N, C-alpha and C positions, 0 to 999 in steps of 0.2 A: 723238238728240234726243228730248225729252219727247214731242214730237208722233208720235211712230213712225214719222218716215222723215228721211232723212239726205240733203242736197244737197252734193253734191263739189264742190269750188272748180275753177271752169272755169279759172283757171290751171294747174292741174294736168293739165289735157286730153292734153298730148302727151305725157307720165310715163305716163299712163292706157293710151294708146293701143299704146304700145311694149312695155310691162313684162310679163314673165311671170306675175307676180304678180295681173294681172286676171283672169284666168280663176278663177284660186282665190277671189279675193274676190267674183265674179259668182257662182260655186257656192255658196258659203256663204251669201251675201244670198239667194238662191231659196231656201234652207234653211230661212231665218228667217222673224220675222214682220214685220220691218221692210221698208219700202219706200225703195229708192236711187233719188236723182234725180240725174242728170245732165246738163246743159244740152250741147246738142250743137251747133247754131249755128244762126243766124235765130231762126226763131220756136218751135223744135223742143225738145224736151226729152225725155230715154229714161228711164223708170221700170223697174227692176229688183227683181225680190224676190216676184213676183206670178205666178209662174210664166213664162210666155213674156215676152218684153220687150212693152214697151208705150210709144209714140210719143204725145206730147200738144203739140199747138200753141195756143199762148195769143195773143191779139189783141184788138183792140175790137170785134170783134163775136162774141165768146165764145170756146168752148173747144171742140176737136176732138180725139177720141181714137183710136188705131189699135191696136184688140186692148183686152182688159179683163180679162185674167189669169183666175187660176182663183176659183171661188166663193167659197173660204174666206178670200180677200185681199180681196173686192170692197170691204167698208166701208173698209177702211185706203186702197183706190186710190182711191176717192172722197175722202175726206178728203184726200189728198195732193192731188190735183188742185184741189181747191177752195184750198188753201194755194198753191198756183203761180200759179192765175187771181187770187187776191185783189190782188194789187200793180200789176196790169196791168188788169184790167175787173170790173166787177160784173153783166156778163152769165153766162148758165150756161152748161153741156154743151150745144152745141147737136148734132154729128154725132158719132157713132161708126162706124168703119169696121174691118171684120173681115177679116184676112188669110186665113183659114180657119175649118174649125168645131171644130176641136180645143178640148176643155172647156180647156185650161190657156192658150188666146187667147180663149175666149168665156164663160167660166165667171162672170164677172161683168157679163154683157151687161143682166142683168134690173135689178141695183143700178144700174149706170152709166146706164141708160138713164131710169130712175124719177127719178135726180137731175138731169135736164135737162129740156130744154123746146124742142120743135120750130118753127120758125117756117113758118108755112102761107101766109101772104100779105104784103103791103105797101101802103101807098098811094103818091101820088105822090113826096109828101116823102120817102119811104125811112121812114117810120115802120113799128115793125111792127103789121100790121091785125090778124091771127089768129094765135094761139098756142095749141099744144097740149101738153097734158102729154106728158112724156117726149121723149128725144132722138131721133133720127134714127139707125138703123143700117142702114149701107150694106154690101152683100156681094154675091159672085156669087151666081147661082141655085141653084146648087148645094150652097151653106151653107145657105141654106133648105131645100133638100131635106133635108139631113142632121139638121138642129136641130129640124124639124117633122115632120110625117105625112102625107106627100102620097096615102099610097094608102090613110089610116084607120085605121092601125094606133096603137099608143099613141106619143105624141112622146117621144122622150128628153129634152127640155127645154121647159122653160115658155114659154109663148107671149111672154110679155114679154120673151124673151131672143132671139126669132127678129128677123131683119132687117125693118126696115120699109119698105126700097127694095132691089130685086134689078137685077141686071143680067145679060143674057145673051149679050153681043158680047165684043169684045176690051178695051173700055175702058170706064170712068167718070170723069167730071170734075166738079168743082166748083170753086167759088172762095169762099174763106173769109179772112178776116184779110187781104185784100188778097195773098193767094197763090195760085196755081194749085195744085192737089192733084189728080193722077191716079191712077186704080187700072187695073193692068193685069193682063189674065187670060190665063196662058200655057194651053195647052190640056190638058196632063196632067203634072204636077211631084211637088211633094209629095204633092198630093190632085188632085181633077179639078176643086177649087173653090178655087184659090188667086188671090190678089191681091197684087201687087207695087206699095206705096204710094211715090208720087214726090211731094214736097214742093219744088217746081220753084225759088222765091224763096231757100228757107233752103239747097237744095241738099242733101238728105235724101231717102234711099232706105229704107223699109221693107221687109224681104224675107219676113216670117212664116218658117216652117219650110223654104223653098226653102233658105235658107245657114244655117248655126248655126257657131259655131266649139268646141263641145263635144263635139260625137258627129259619126259619119258620118251622113249624110243619110237620115232616114228616108222611107221610099218607102212609102206607105200603097196598098198594089195593091189591097186590098178596096175602097176609095174612090178608084178611077181613078188611082193616083198611077203614074208610069214612070220608069226611068231615064234614056232618052232625053228625055223631055219635062223632067226634071229639069235635064239639062244644058243643053237649049234655054234654059229660063229664066234659068238663071246666066249664060249668055252674053248675052242680054239685058240683064239688070243691067248687065253691063260695057258695053253698048251705051250706056247713060244715064247712067253715072258717068265722071267727067272727074277724073283724079289732077292735085294742084298740084306743086309744086317737087319735083324727085327723085322722083318717083312715090308720093310722100306727101302726106296731106291730101286738099284737094278735098272733092268730093263725099264725104258720109260715110253710111255703111251700118247701118243696125240690124238685127241677125241677130234670127231667131226666139229665138235662147238666146245667151248668151254676151255678149262684151265689144264694146264700139264697134269700128268697122272702116272700112276706105277701100277702094276698087279693087283695090290691092295684094293683100289677103286674099281677095277674092273670087276674084281671078285665080288665087292660090295653092290655094284649094278648088276651083275647077273644073277645074284641072288634075289634083289630086288623083281627082276624081270619075272624071273622062274616064280617066286611067290605068287605074281598077281597070275601067271599064267595058267597056276594051279587052282588058285581060288574062283577063276572063271570056268575054267574047264569042270570043274566039281559042279557049278550052277547049270552050266548047258547039260550036264547028265540029267539033272534034276528038271529040265524041260523049264527052268526059268526064263523068262522072255529078256532080251536085249534092255528094254529099258527099267525093269524089274532090277536087272544087274547093274543098270548105272544108279540107282536108288540105293542100291545096298553098299554102295561105294568101297569096292574091292581094293581100291587104291587108299584107301583114307589114312594109312598108317605112313603114307610115303609122298603124300601131296605138297605137305612145306617144302620139302626138298626138291620135287620136280613139277608139281601139279602146275595147273592153268586154267584159269578161265576163259583167258582171251588172245589172241593171237593167232599165230597160223597153226599150231598144234595144242589143242587143249585137251585136258583130263578125259572129258568125255569121247572126243575122238579118240584118244590112245586105248580106251577101253572097247569101243564099237570095233576097232579095228582088231583087237586080240579076240573079240566075240566072232567076227565075222570069219576071221581066219581058221580058229579052232572048228566053225559050225563048217565050212565049207565040204562038199562032199568030197572023198580021195578017188 
């Protein structure tokens, strides 16, 4: 399309969900300059092609985004979101929720925030009383620590990209566009600042990089990630998802990267991660070294689906992260 994004026909959703070609299509989309849009269900759309997957909720109150993608795709993402909102509302982007701090999910924060407006108050009649430039950015406090400079060192990102509202407990809640939206914080999963976002009326869950369909899970040990925490988070996702007939459909799950999923996909991924964790744990108990573990190939039966010998996250890197996570002193 001439506007630089593509809307996928919702009538083709079933085919997209269960076709092996979807992973390939999404991978190509993420390498291109186009932003692709898929309506998920309810008020939620999925944007692909900006790095990490993005969710957009549009309604009478305005627009809410979950994650903002890479910095270099921010202008296209903002333009796409405006086009999505145009037939529904004339109100701007109000909220941005970040699932974690990595730049493929927060790189567009600054431009997306600048494109929105925050409501700071209201009168008795419900009209806007106060508004400030820039959308509000919600995230766990550890995201703020990673994006800013709490110790006085040079901040890795500009202040316009930082969260404006943080939480430090297990949950953060808001009500927007007639829908309850919950952010759940697992203690230590992909990182120590992850949030799982649940659109309750639309019945859509966004996982960030706790769950992906394109690779083994990235366990960011340096920033608080752990294999056991990641499995706990996957189990929590299964607690809040409900399948429809024959275990297909129902609650839809938007992964950090890859195709749109449902509960059955998360079950398979959770089982895979758990099996590999148990294999490596057993080897550690037998005092087998990291190099010996790698040589034993504990991931071998899953490598055709998730393995890689090149790129930002290889199979060896995953095995090493699991090994170090399980070997760390308590």
